[in-house]
C-alpha positions in Angstrom: -36.9 -11.5 55.9 -35.8 -14.7 54.3 -35.0 -15.4 50.6 -38.3 -17.1 49.9 -40.3 -14.0 51.0 -38.0 -11.7 49.0 -38.5 -13.8 45.8 -42.3 -13.8 46.4 -42.4 -10.0 46.8 -40.3 -9.5 43.6 -42.5 -11.8 41.5 -45.6 -10.0 42.8 -44.1 -6.6 41.8 -43.3 -8.0 38.3 -46.9 -9.2 37.8 -48.3 -5.8 38.9 -45.9 -3.8 36.8 -45.5 -6.3 33.9 -45.1 -3.7 31.1 -42.6 -1.6 33.1 -40.6 -4.8 33.9 -40.6 -5.9 30.3 -39.4 -2.5 29.1 -36.7 -2.4 31.8 -35.4 -5.8 30.8 -35.5 -4.8 27.1 -33.6 -1.7 27.9 -30.9 -3.7 29.7 -30.8 -6.2 26.8 -30.5 -3.4 24.2 -27.9 -1.7 26.3 -25.7 -4.8 26.5 -26.2 -5.5 22.8 -25.2 -1.9 22.0 -22.0 -2.2 24.0 -21.2 -5.5 22.3 -21.9 -3.9 18.9 -19.7 -0.9 19.7 -16.9 -3.2 20.8 -17.3 -5.2 17.6 -17.3 -2.1 15.4 -14.3 -0.8 17.3 -12.5 -4.0 16.9 -13.4 -4.2 13.2 -12.3 -0.7 12.6 -8.9 -1.5 14.2 -8.6 -4.6 12.2 -9.4 -2.6 9.0 -6.8 0.0 9.8 -4.2 -2.7 10.5 -5.1 -4.5 7.3 -4.7 -1.2 5.3 -1.3 -0.6 6.9 -0.3 -4.2 6.2 -1.2 -3.5 2.5 1.9 -1.3 2.4 3.9 -4.5 2.8 5.7 -6.3 5.6 8.7 -4.8 7.4 8.7 -1.9 4.9 10.7 1.3 5.2 9.9 4.1 2.6 12.8 6.4 1.9 11.9 9.7 0.2 13.9 12.9 -0.5 14.1 14.6 2.8 12.3 12.0 4.9 11.9 8.3 5.8 8.7 6.4 6.5 8.6 3.2 8.5 5.4 1.1 8.5 3.4 4.1 7.2 4.8 6.5 9.9 7.2 9.3 9.1 10.3 9.0 11.3 12.6 11.6 9.7 16.0 10.9 8.0 17.5 14.3 7.8 17.7 16.5 4.7 18.4 14.1 1.9 18.3 16.4 -1.1 17.9 13.8 -3.9 17.8 10.0 -4.1 19.3 8.0 -6.9 19.5 4.4 -8.2 23.0 4.4 -6.9 21.7 5.0 -3.3 19.4 2.0 -3.8 22.2 -0.2 -4.9 24.3 1.0 -1.9 21.5 0.2 0.5 21.1 -3.3 -0.9 24.8 -4.1 -0.7 25.9 -2.2 2.5 23.0 -2.6 4.9 23.0 -6.2 6.4 19.5 -5.8 8.0 17.9 -5.1 4.6 16.4 -7.9 2.5 15.0 -6.1 -0.6 15.3 -2.7 -2.2 13.3 -1.1 -5.0 13.9 2.4 -6.4 10.9 4.0 -8.0 9.5 7.2 -9.5 5.9 8.0 -10.2 3.6 10.4 -11.9 0.1 10.8 -13.2 -0.8 10.2 -16.8 -3.6 9.5 -19.2 -3.8 5.9 -20.3 -5.7 5.1 -23.5 -7.1 1.9 -25.0 -9.2 2.3 -28.1 -11.9 4.9 -27.3 -11.4 4.5 -23.6 -9.1 6.6 -21.5 -8.3 6.8 -17.8 -6.1 9.1 -15.7 -4.1 7.0 -13.3 -0.8 6.7 -11.3 2.1 5.5 -13.4 4.7 3.8 -11.2 8.1 3.2 -12.7 10.0 0.7 -10.6 11.9 -2.7 -10.5 10.6 -6.2 -10.0 11.4 -6.2 -6.2 8.8 -3.5 -5.7 6.0 -6.1 -6.1 7.6 -8.3 -3.5 8.1 -5.5 -1.0 4.6 -4.1 -1.4 3.0 -7.6 -1.5 1.5 -7.0 -5.0 0.5 -10.2 -6.7 -0.1 -10.7 -10.4 -3.6 -12.2 -10.9 -3.2 -13.0 -14.6 -0.2 -12.7 -17.0 3.3 -12.2 -15.6 5.4 -9.5 -14.0 8.1 -7.6 -15.8 11.7 -8.7 -15.1 15.1 -7.1 -14.8 15.7 -7.8 -18.5 12.7 -5.4 -19.1 14.3 -2.8 -16.8 17.7 -3.1 -18.4 16.3 -3.0 -21.9 13.8 -0.2 -21.2 11.0 -2.4 -22.5 7.6 -0.9 -23.1 5.6 -3.3 -21.0 3.1 -2.7 -18.3 1.2 -4.2 -15.3 -2.2 -2.7 -14.7 -4.3 -2.6 -11.5 -7.9 -3.8 -11.3 -9.4 -0.2 -11.4 -7.5 0.6 -14.6 -8.4 -2.8 -16.2 -12.1 -2.2 -15.4 -12.2 1.3 -16.8 -10.2 0.6 -20.0 -11.3 -3.0 -20.8 -14.5 -3.8 -18.9 -14.5 -7.6 -18.7 -12.4 -8.1 -21.9 -9.1 -10.0 -21.9 -6.2 -7.6 -21.4 -3.1 -9.7 -21.7 -1.1 -8.7 -24.8 -3.3 -5.7 -25.5 -1.6 -2.4 -26.4 -2.3 0.7 -24.2 -0.9 4.1 -24.7 0.6 6.2 -21.9 1.3 9.7 -23.1 0.9 8.4 -26.6 3.6 5.8 -26.1 2.5 2.2 -26.8 2.9 -0.4 -24.0 2.1 -4.1 -24.1 0.1 -5.3 -21.1 1.9 -8.1 -19.5 -0.4 -8.7 -16.6 -3.2 -7.6 -14.3 -2.4 -7.1 -10.6 -4.6 -8.8 -7.9 -6.9 -6.6 -6.0 -5.2 -4.6 -3.3 -7.9 -2.2 -2.0 -7.5 1.1 -0.3 -4.4 2.2 1.6 -4.4 3.5 5.1 -4.7 7.0 3.6 -7.7 6.2 1.4 -5.8 5.8 -1.8 -7.1 3.2 -4.3 -4.0 1.0 -4.7 -5.7 -0.7 -7.7 -5.7 2.5 -9.7 -2.1 2.1 -11.0 0.0 1.2 -14.0 3.4 -0.3 -13.2 6.2 -0.1 -15.8 10.0 -0.7 -15.7 11.8 2.2 -14.0 14.1 2.9 -17.0 11.2 3.1 -19.4 9.2 5.4 -17.1 12.1 7.9 -16.9 12.8 7.9 -20.7 9.3 7.6 -22.1 6.7 8.9 -19.5 8.0 11.0 -16.7 10.2 13.3 -18.7 13.3 12.9 -16.6 16.1 15.0 -18.0 19.5 13.5 -18.9 21.1 15.4 -16.0 18.8 13.6 -13.6 18.7 10.3 -15.3 19.8 8.4 -12.2 17.5 10.2 -9.8 14.4 8.5 -8.2 11.6 9.8 -6.1 11.4 6.9 -3.6 13.4 3.9 -2.4 11.3 1.1 -1.0 13.2 -1.0 1.6 12.2 -4.3 3.2 13.9 -5.3 6.4 14.9 -9.0 7.0 12.3 -9.3 9.7 10.2 -7.3 12.2 12.9 -7.5 14.8 15.4 -5.9 12.4 13.2 -2.9 11.4 15.0 -0.5 13.8 18.4 -1.8 12.8 17.6 -1.5 9.1 16.3 2.0 9.5 19.5 3.1 11.4 21.7 1.5 8.8 19.9 3.2 5.9 19.9 6.6 7.6 23.6 6.3 8.4 24.5 5.2 4.9 22.5 8.0 3.2 24.0 10.6 5.5 27.5 9.4 4.6 26.8 9.3 0.9 25.2 12.7 0.8 27.7 14.3 3.3 25.0 15.3 5.8 25.6 16.1 9.4 
């Protein structure tokens, strides 16, 4: 049976069973479209997760009491009992693979402007934190090391905080109160979105680390140098492992850990 006869028989069958043929073709088309859609959704979800992880910052290692996190993944760093600003300074000066270091401490507090109030995360840190975490200032300006050294009562606020306290009003130079302490708003952070863990990264107020300890977080004099977290940025993606090993070795030495 030659090709011409085969084609003729096939066309005849299609004419006789026209509805069935159309439904079969439609099923194939829908099936292929569904596979393409699933692949697109899968690819989009992967890209979204990657974007959320990237929102942590580039080449970032997070050092916390008792653990270390690299790129959002906990890798373990032994039993570091406490971290201090002195640890952060040591990492910056003694770890060649490290580019930037930012000690920080955080808590939750009620922030008030006029008759509006909002419960949010208050992050006490240093100027390098914004660079490490890729936070941009959309309007106004960031605080400086002069503000940290002088325990200045100034603040940067995230988009969520700005929306809930001020609506669409201008916020630069306005006075907000954090635990009844007045702070001048220096700037508003650019939108950051959700983290890989579903946290709203725009729901934050950032203030100088020294000010946070003295005025907001209630750190005792005995623990005046302690911090909750040290953010570390490696000099490049190829140096992440080296930076991690240097930080772990240094902290083990400083804290006399086995």
